[in-house]
C-alpha positions, 0 to 999 in steps of 0.5 A: 572624665576630663570632659566632665571637669571641663563642663563643670568649669563652664558651670563655675564660670556661669555661677561666678557671674551670678555671684558677681551680680549678687555681690554688686547688688549690695544686698549681702555683707559677706560673699559667703552670704550670696546664694550662688556662693555655695553652688560655686563651692560645690562645683569646686569641690566636685572638680577637685574630687574628680581631679584627685580620682583621675590624676593620682600623682604628687602634683595633684595639688597643682591641678586643683581649682583655686578657692572660690574667693580667689576666682571671684576676686580675679573676676571682680577685678576684671569686671571693674576694669572693663567698667572704667 
């Protein structure tokens, strides 16, 4: 199952890149309007569901993936710094 989670995390990274491209296009006024946003959310929900199924501990919340908006903002800030 951990391999599945790792694979899905790679897809999140790829989809976050796509979301970034959609966002900087200026075509969308809200991040959630971007087509890739929902795909990112589905990956996140799936990963968190798998984490809950595998790790049945009190610390499971700490293992879960952050909300997509937080992940996106980190990516956006990193990309903005690399352009400057």
